[in-house]
C-alpha positions in Angstrom: -79.1 -53.4 -12.6 -77.9 -56.1 -10.2 -79.9 -56.9 -7.1 -77.6 -56.2 -4.2 -79.3 -57.9 -1.2 -81.9 -60.4 -0.2 -84.1 -57.5 0.9 -83.9 -56.0 -2.6 -84.7 -59.4 -4.2 -87.8 -59.8 -1.9 -88.9 -56.3 -2.7 -88.6 -56.7 -6.4 -90.4 -60.1 -6.5 -93.5 -58.4 -5.2 -92.9 -55.1 -7.1 -92.5 -56.8 -10.5 -95.8 -58.6 -10.0 -97.5 -55.4 -9.0 -96.1 -53.3 -11.9 -97.1 -56.1 -14.4 -100.6 -56.3 -12.9 -101.0 -52.5 -13.1 -100.3 -52.7 -16.8 -102.4 -55.8 -17.4 -105.4 -54.4 -15.6 -105.0 -51.0 -17.2 -104.8 -49.3 -13.9 -102.0 -47.5 -15.7 -101.7 -47.1 -19.5 -98.6 -49.2 -20.6 -96.5 -47.8 -23.5 -93.0 -48.3 -24.7 -90.6 -45.4 -24.1 -89.9 -44.0 -27.5 -86.6 -42.5 -26.3 -85.2 -45.8 -25.2 -82.7 -47.7 -27.3 -83.7 -51.0 -28.9 -81.5 -52.9 -26.4 -82.8 -50.9 -23.4 -86.6 -51.1 -23.7 -88.6 -49.4 -21.0 -92.3 -49.8 -20.2 -93.9 -46.6 -19.1 -97.1 -46.5 -17.1 -99.2 -43.3 -17.0 -102.5 -42.2 -15.6 -105.3 -43.7 -17.7 -107.8 -41.1 -16.4 -106.0 -37.8 -17.0 -102.7 -36.2 -17.9 -101.0 -35.6 -14.5 -97.3 -35.9 -15.5 -96.8 -38.9 -13.3 -95.0 -42.0 -14.8 -93.7 -45.4 -13.7 -90.8 -46.7 -15.7 -89.3 -50.2 -15.7 -86.9 -52.0 -18.1 -88.1 -55.0 -20.0 -86.0 -58.0 -21.0 -84.9 -58.0 -24.6 -86.4 -61.5 -25.1 -89.8 -60.5 -23.8 -92.8 -60.9 -26.0 -94.6 -57.6 -26.5 -97.4 -56.8 -28.8 -97.5 -53.0 -29.4 -100.1 -51.0 -31.3 -99.5 -47.2 -31.8 -97.0 -47.2 -29.0 -99.3 -48.9 -26.5 -98.5 -52.4 -25.1 -101.6 -54.4 -25.7 -100.3 -57.9 -24.7 -100.1 -59.0 -21.1 -96.8 -58.2 -19.4 -95.0 -61.0 -17.6 -93.6 -60.1 -14.2 -90.5 -62.2 -15.1 -89.8 -59.9 -18.0 -89.3 -56.8 -15.8 -85.8 -55.7 -14.7 -85.0 -53.5 -11.7 -85.1 -50.8 -10.7 -88.6 -49.2 -11.0 -88.4 -45.5 -11.6 -91.1 -43.0 -10.4 -91.4 -39.6 -12.1 -93.6 -36.6 -11.5 -93.9 -33.7 -13.8 -90.8 -31.5 -14.0 -88.8 -33.8 -11.7 -86.1 -36.3 -12.1 -86.9 -40.0 -11.9 -86.3 -41.7 -8.6 -85.7 -45.4 -7.8 -88.4 -47.1 -5.8 -88.2 -50.7 -4.7 -91.1 -50.8 -2.2 -94.4 -52.0 -3.8 -96.4 -50.2 -1.1 -94.9 -46.9 -2.1 -95.5 -47.6 -5.8 -99.2 -48.4 -5.2 -99.6 -45.3 -3.1 -98.0 -43.4 -6.1 -100.9 -44.5 -8.4 -103.7 -43.6 -5.9 -105.0 -40.9 -8.2 -105.1 -43.4 -11.1 -107.6 -45.7 -9.5 -111.3 -45.8 -10.6 -113.9 -44.0 -8.5 -115.5 -45.7 -5.5 -112.2 -47.1 -4.1 -112.0 -46.2 -0.4 -108.8 -45.0 1.3 -109.1 -47.9 3.7 -109.1 -50.4 0.8 -106.0 -48.7 -0.6 -104.1 -48.7 2.7 -105.1 -52.3 3.3 -103.7 -53.4 0.0 -100.5 -51.5 0.8 -100.2 -53.4 4.1 -100.7 -56.7 2.2 -98.1 -55.9 -0.4 -95.5 -55.0 2.3 -96.4 -58.1 4.2 -95.7 -60.1 1.0 -92.3 -58.6 0.8 -91.4 -59.3 4.5 -92.6 -62.9 4.1 -90.7 -63.4 0.8 -87.5 -62.3 2.5 -88.0 -65.0 5.1 -88.8 -67.6 2.4 -85.5 -66.8 0.7 -83.7 -67.4 4.0 -85.5 -70.7 4.4 -84.7 -71.6 0.7 -81.0 -71.1 1.2 -80.9 -73.6 4.1 -83.0 -76.2 2.3 -81.5 -79.0 0.1 -82.4 -79.2 -3.6 -85.0 -82.0 -4.0 -84.6 -84.9 -6.3 -86.7 -87.9 -7.5 -85.5 -89.7 -4.3 -86.9 -86.9 -2.1 -90.3 -87.4 -0.4 -93.3 -85.7 -1.9 -93.3 -83.1 0.9 -89.8 -81.8 -0.2 -91.3 -80.8 -3.5 -94.1 -79.0 -1.7 -91.6 -77.1 0.2 -89.6 -76.0 -2.8 -92.1 -73.4 -4.0 -90.5 -70.4 -2.4 -91.8 -67.6 -4.5 -95.5 -68.4 -4.3 -98.0 -67.4 -7.0 -96.2 -66.6 -10.2 -98.2 -63.4 -11.1 -100.3 -62.3 -8.1 -98.8 -59.2 -6.3 -99.8 -60.8 -2.9 -97.8 -63.9 -3.8 -96.4 -64.4 -0.3 -98.9 -62.5 1.8 -99.9 -64.3 5.1 -102.1 -62.2 7.4 -104.1 -63.8 10.3 -107.7 -62.8 11.0 -108.4 -62.1 14.7 -108.7 -63.9 17.1 -106.0 -66.0 15.5 -102.7 -64.8 16.7 -100.7 -62.4 14.5 -98.4 -64.2 12.0 -94.9 -62.7 11.8 -92.3 -63.7 9.1 -90.3 -65.5 11.8 -93.4 -67.7 12.4 -93.4 -69.1 8.8 -90.9 -71.9 9.5 -93.1 -73.0 12.4 -96.1 -72.9 10.1 -94.4 -75.4 7.8 -94.5 -77.9 10.7 -97.7 -76.9 12.4 -99.2 -78.4 15.6 -102.6 -80.1 15.2 -105.0 -80.6 18.0 -108.5 -82.1 18.3 -111.8 -80.8 19.4 -115.1 -82.6 20.0 -118.6 -81.2 19.2 -122.2 -82.5 19.3 -122.9 -84.1 16.0 -125.9 -81.8 15.6 -123.6 -78.8 15.4 -121.7 -80.2 12.3 -122.3 -80.9 8.7 -120.7 -84.2 7.7 -120.1 -85.4 4.2 -119.0 -89.0 3.4 -117.8 -91.5 6.0 -115.9 -89.1 8.1 -116.1 -90.9 11.5 -115.1 -94.2 10.0 -112.2 -92.8 8.0 -110.7 -90.8 10.8 -111.2 -93.4 13.6 -107.9 -95.3 13.0 -106.0 -92.0 13.6 -108.0 -91.3 16.8 -107.3 -94.9 18.0 -103.6 -94.5 17.3 -103.6 -91.3 19.4 -105.7 -92.8 22.2 -108.6 -90.5 21.7 -111.8 -92.2 23.0 -114.8 -92.8 20.9 -118.1 -91.0 21.5 -121.5 -91.8 20.2 -122.8 -88.2 20.8 -119.8 -86.1 19.8 -117.7 -85.9 16.7 -113.9 -85.4 17.0 -112.4 -83.0 14.4 -108.7 -82.1 14.0 -107.7 -78.4 13.7 -104.6 -76.3 13.8 -103.6 -75.2 17.2 -103.2 -71.8 15.6 -106.8 -71.9 14.5 -108.2 -72.8 18.0 -109.1 -69.3 19.1 -111.3 -68.9 16.0 -112.9 -72.3 16.6 -113.8 -71.5 20.2 -115.2 -68.1 19.1 -117.5 -69.6 16.5 -118.2 -72.9 18.2 -118.9 -72.4 21.9 -119.8 -76.1 22.3 -116.3 -77.2 21.1 -114.2 -79.0 23.7 -110.5 -79.4 23.1 -109.0 -82.9 23.7 -106.3 -81.5 26.0 -103.9 -84.4 26.1 -103.3 -84.8 22.3 -101.3 -82.7 19.9 -99.3 -83.8 16.9 -96.8 -82.2 14.6 -97.6 -82.3 10.9 -95.9 -81.2 7.6 -97.5 -78.3 5.7 -97.9 -78.6 2.0 -97.5 -75.7 -0.4 -101.0 -74.4 0.4 -100.1 -74.2 4.1 -103.6 -75.5 5.1 -103.2 -79.0 3.9 -100.8 -81.2 5.9 -99.1 -84.6 5.7 -98.9 -86.6 8.8 -95.8 -88.6 9.9 -95.5 -92.0 8.1 -95.3 -93.9 11.4 -98.9 -93.0 12.1 -99.9 -95.1 9.1 -102.8 -92.8 8.3 -103.6 -92.9 4.6 -105.0 -89.4 4.3 -103.8 -85.8 4.2 -105.7 -83.3 6.3 -107.0 -80.2 4.7 -107.9 -77.8 7.6 -109.4 -74.4 8.0 -106.9 -71.6 8.7 -108.1 -68.1 9.3 -105.2 -66.5 7.5 -105.2 -64.5 4.3 -102.8 -66.3 2.1 -102.4 -64.6 -1.3 -105.7 -62.9 -1.6 -108.2 -65.0 0.3 -109.0 -66.3 3.8 -108.0 -70.0 3.9 -110.9 -71.3 5.8 -113.0 -74.0 4.1 -116.7 -73.6 3.3 -119.4 -76.2 3.6 -119.7 -76.1 -0.2 -116.1 -77.4 -0.5 -116.4 -80.1 2.2 -119.7 -81.4 0.7 -118.3 -81.3 -2.9 -115.3 -83.6 -2.2 -117.0 -87.0 -1.8 -119.5 -86.3 -4.6 -116.9 -85.2 -7.1 -114.5 -88.0 -6.1 -117.2 -90.6 -7.0 -117.9 -88.8 -10.3 -114.2 -88.4 -11.3 -113.3 -92.0 -10.5 -115.9 -93.1 -13.0 -114.9 -90.7 -15.8 -111.2 -89.9 -15.7 -108.6 -91.5 -17.9 -106.6 -94.1 -15.9 -103.3 -92.1 -16.1 -105.0 -89.2 -14.3 -105.0 -90.1 -10.7 -106.9 -88.1 -8.1 -106.3 -87.3 -4.5 -109.7 -88.7 -3.4 -111.5 -86.5 -1.0 -113.3 -89.3 0.8 -115.0 -87.3 3.6 -115.3 -83.9 5.1 -116.8 -82.0 8.0 -117.7 -78.4 8.6 -119.7 -76.3 10.9 -123.5 -76.8 10.8 -124.4 -73.1 10.9 -126.6 -71.6 8.2 -124.1 -68.8 8.2 -121.3 -70.3 6.1 -118.9 -67.4 7.2 -119.1 -68.9 10.7 -119.3 -72.6 9.6 -116.1 -72.4 7.6 -113.9 -71.8 10.6 -113.9 -75.5 11.6 -113.6 -77.7 8.6 -111.6 -80.8 7.7 -111.3 -82.7 4.5 -109.7 -86.2 4.4 -107.7 -86.4 1.2 -106.0 -89.6 0.0 -102.2 -89.7 0.2 -100.9 -91.2 -3.1 -97.3 -91.5 -2.1 -97.5 -95.3 -1.3 -99.4 -96.0 -4.6 -96.7 -94.1 -6.5 -93.9 -95.9 -4.8 -95.5 -99.3 -5.5 -95.7 -98.2 -9.1 -92.0 -97.2 -9.3 -92.9 -93.5 -9.5 -92.1 -90.2 -7.8 -94.6 -87.4 -7.2 -93.6 -83.8 -8.0 -95.8 -80.8 -7.6 -96.0 -79.3 -11.1 -95.5 -75.7 -9.9 -92.2 -76.8 -8.3 -90.8 -77.9 -11.7 -90.8 -74.3 -13.0 -89.2 -72.7 -10.0 -85.5 -72.1 -9.7 -83.2 -72.9 -6.9 -81.7 -69.8 -5.3 -78.7 -68.5 -7.4 -79.4 -70.9 -10.3 -80.7 -69.8 -13.7 -82.1 -73.3 -14.5 -85.6 -74.5 -13.5 -86.0 -77.7 -11.5 -87.4 -79.2 -14.7 -84.1 -78.5 -16.6 -82.1 -79.9 -13.6 -84.2 -83.0 -12.9 -84.6 -84.1 -16.6 -81.2 -83.0 -17.8 -82.4 -80.5 -20.4 -79.3 -78.8 -21.7 -80.4 -77.4 -25.1 -83.3 -75.4 -26.5 -84.3 -78.5 -28.6 -84.2 -80.8 -25.6 -86.4 -78.3 -23.7 -88.9 -78.1 -26.6 -89.1 -81.9 -26.9 -89.7 -82.3 -23.1 -92.2 -79.5 -23.0 -94.2 -81.0 -25.9 -94.3 -84.4 -24.2 -95.3 -82.7 -20.9 -98.3 -80.8 -22.3 -99.3 -83.6 -24.6 -100.0 -85.9 -21.7 -101.4 -83.0 -19.6 -103.9 -81.9 -22.2 -105.1 -85.5 -23.0 -105.8 -86.1 -19.4 -107.1 -82.8 -18.0 -109.3 -81.9 -21.0 -111.1 -85.3 -21.3 -113.6 -84.6 -18.5 -114.2 -81.1 -19.9 -115.1 -82.4 -23.4 -117.3 -85.3 -22.3 -118.8 -84.3 -19.0 -118.6 -80.5 -18.7 -116.2 -80.8 -15.7 -113.6 -78.0 -15.6 -110.6 -78.9 -13.4 -108.7 -76.0 -11.9 -105.4 -77.4 -13.2 -103.0 -74.7 -12.2 -99.5 -75.8 -11.2 -100.2 -76.2 -7.5 -103.2 -78.5 -8.1 -101.4 -80.8 -10.5 -98.9 -83.4 -9.5 -96.5 -85.0 -12.0 -96.0 -88.7 -11.9 -92.4 -89.5 -12.9 -90.9 -92.9 -13.5 -88.1 -93.2 -10.8 -86.0 -95.3 -13.2 -86.3 -93.7 -16.6 -87.5 -90.2 -15.6 -90.3 -90.5 -18.1 -93.6 -88.7 -17.3 -96.1 -91.5 -16.6 -99.1 -89.3 -16.0 -100.5 -86.8 -13.6 -102.5 -86.6 -10.4 -105.1 -83.9 -9.6 -106.0 -82.5 -6.2 -108.1 -79.8 -4.6 -111.7 -79.8 -5.9 -112.8 -76.4 -4.5 -112.0 -74.5 -7.7 -113.6 -77.1 -10.0 -116.6 -76.0 -12.2 -119.4 -78.4 -13.0 -121.8 -77.7 -15.9 -125.0 -78.9 -14.3 -127.1 -79.4 -17.5 -124.4 -81.7 -19.0 -124.1 -83.8 -15.8 -127.9 -84.0 -15.4 -128.3 -85.5 -18.8 -125.9 -88.3 -17.6 -128.0 -88.7 -14.3 -125.3 -87.6 -11.9 -126.7 -86.6 -8.5 -125.5 -83.2 -7.3 -128.2 -82.7 -4.7 -126.0 -83.1 -1.6 -123.9 -80.0 -2.6 -125.3 -76.9 -0.9 -126.9 -74.4 -3.3 -125.5 -70.9 -4.1 -121.9 -72.1 -4.4 -119.6 -71.2 -7.2 -118.9 -74.8 -8.2 -122.1 -75.7 -10.0 -123.1 -73.5 -13.0 -125.4 -73.4 -16.0 -122.9 -71.3 -17.9 -120.8 -73.6 -20.0 -118.5 -70.7 -21.1 -117.8 -70.0 -17.4 -116.5 -73.5 -17.1 -114.3 -73.1 -20.2 -113.0 -69.7 -19.0 -112.0 -71.4 -15.7 -110.0 -74.0 -17.5 -108.4 -71.5 -19.9 -107.3 -69.4 -16.9 -105.9 -72.2 -14.7 -104.5 -74.5 -17.4 -103.4 -72.3 -20.3 -102.8 -68.8 -18.8 -101.4 -70.0 -15.5 -100.0 -73.5 -15.7 -98.9 -73.7 -19.3 -98.1 -70.0 -19.7 -95.9 -69.8 -16.6 -94.1 -73.1 -17.5 -93.5 -72.0 -21.1 -92.1 -68.6 -20.0 -89.9 -70.2 -17.2 -88.4 -72.6 -19.8 -87.6 -69.7 -22.2 -90.0 -70.8 -24.9 -92.4 -67.8 -25.0 -90.5 -66.3 -27.9 -89.2 -69.6 -29.2 -92.4 -70.9 -30.9 -93.6 -72.4 -27.6 -97.2 -71.3 -28.1 -97.2 -73.0 -31.5 -96.4 -76.3 -29.7 -99.4 -75.5 -27.4 -101.8 -75.0 -30.2 -100.7 -78.2 -32.0 -101.1 -80.3 -28.8 -104.5 -78.7 -28.0 -105.7 -79.7 -31.4 -104.5 -83.3 -30.9 -106.2 -83.5 -27.6 -109.5 -81.9 -28.6 -110.2 -82.3 -32.3 -111.3 -85.9 -32.4 -114.7 -84.9 -31.0 -117.1 -82.3 -32.2 -117.5 -80.7 -28.8 -113.7 -80.8 -28.4 -113.3 -78.8 -31.6 -115.7 -76.2 -30.3 -113.7 -75.9 -27.1 -110.4 -75.7 -29.1 -111.9 -72.8 -31.1 -113.0 -71.1 -28.0 -109.6 -71.5 -26.3 -108.0 -70.0 -29.4 -110.3 -67.1 -30.0 -108.8 -63.7 -30.4 -109.2 -62.5 -26.8 -109.3 -64.2 -23.4 -110.8 -63.3 -20.1 -108.1 -62.1 -17.7 -108.5 -62.0 -13.9 -107.9 -58.5 -12.4 -106.4 -59.4 -9.1 -105.9 -55.8 -7.9 -109.4 -54.6 -8.9 -110.9 -57.7 -7.2 -109.0 -57.1 -4.0 -109.9 -53.4 -3.9 -113.6 -54.3 -4.4 -113.4 -57.1 -1.7 -114.2 -59.8 -4.3 -112.9 -63.4 -4.2 -115.6 -65.8 -5.4 -117.0 -63.2 -7.9 -114.4 -62.4 -10.5 -113.6 -59.0 -12.1 -112.2 -59.7 -15.6 -111.2 -57.9 -18.8 -110.7 -59.2 -22.3 -107.1 -59.1 -23.5 -105.3 -60.5 -26.5 -105.1 -64.3 -26.1 -101.7 -65.6 -25.1 -102.4 -68.9 -26.8 -102.2 -67.1 -30.2 -98.7 -65.8 -29.7 -96.3 -66.9 -32.5 
């Protein structure tokens, strides 16, 4: 069925993610409709707890990969393989079309496991419908935006990720937490160019990591903000100011100074105008739920940046650059849920370095999006990929370099980089369009295997205890990399390029072996990555249980073993 309006497109972008996730988390039992013709395959979801006659039906693309055992779909379902409309059916009634993901989730209320409150269900429905409203606005923004090229500034590629997370049902959710003012879809364009202000606090009220004062001083001098020996000056979003003043009664706003920044894909990291000559991006706390979590920044994350920057600079291959996190600051409270509302990380801006090297920087996630009304990905457009063979060759080259660089610290140091598409930046030669390497950013999701690093005498003592970053569980590190690199980054790119049923995973396995099998520990990791099952994040179950840092997962057939 053809989508007839922008509203329907926005609805289905959220709905397809929700329906796929219901199947993948087994909140509904997924089967193939035995009455459907071979060219009109339908997935049917039914109550996994009892026979109630209720069903959800949705067509599946002919080219979709499906592993079926005794009629049940046992492979994960890709949102991009679902075709509208979604049909809801109750016992002894005709099927009815339903586009609204909130209504679909309400339809399966009886299917949910015990212990889920009505409030949790209604909250998720609100978040799903918020995602739809925001997606519709992002589509409007996309239609007015030029298609980026290698000549475009880095921020243009950040702005080209219009559909958000490729699989999460809350892919475009943006909900503020009081006292931050309510965010409406019409505010999104303003949030892409947010106002930044500055507050001062007694140094005793803050937790500072790295040379924060020294690093930010040139910006303060440029803006005419006076120095103070007793107080520290911290940038924050104007939108975040009510939350800062609530949790930090000693904070004083520098009234005379505000500046306009450019928001990156995450919305909480911003680039400053080039004329300021400031060599860092600002990653700032924002008390808004974007996707599934509140985008404030914990003291664990601000403390981790300078430590991990120093470690990574000493161990990474030269073609894997990092956006150094040179310094950070957060609230000094023992209660991190309060301290996280005023945080700033200074992250190195690599655009000048890339330009001097004759390179352009492109966010990896952007390459596998499509311009509105174009069936081609940006990768196909940018690199002139016109045939299946050209796509295969390019994809092999892409993941060959990616695996060699990202997996090296995992093998040798027990460092698991969260290398999903938004955290990885592709370095492209401006002249030849060859991929020269990658750059990695955002250390908050990194996992460090403490026993391995301790044997090499790395000091992790400055990172606050009880965070998720440092672990004694090596398989937890491996699972993190499998999820972010293979399931998310590679899986999404392979599907977007049309290679999922064209031996794309065979290429992945070959390149994994090349990257890992020259070292005994690497062979062990390769075998673990290619085991029969993989751990799969249950986004909906996690949200209903109010979990973010603690995962709810289930074992599913490993996508990396697909033919």
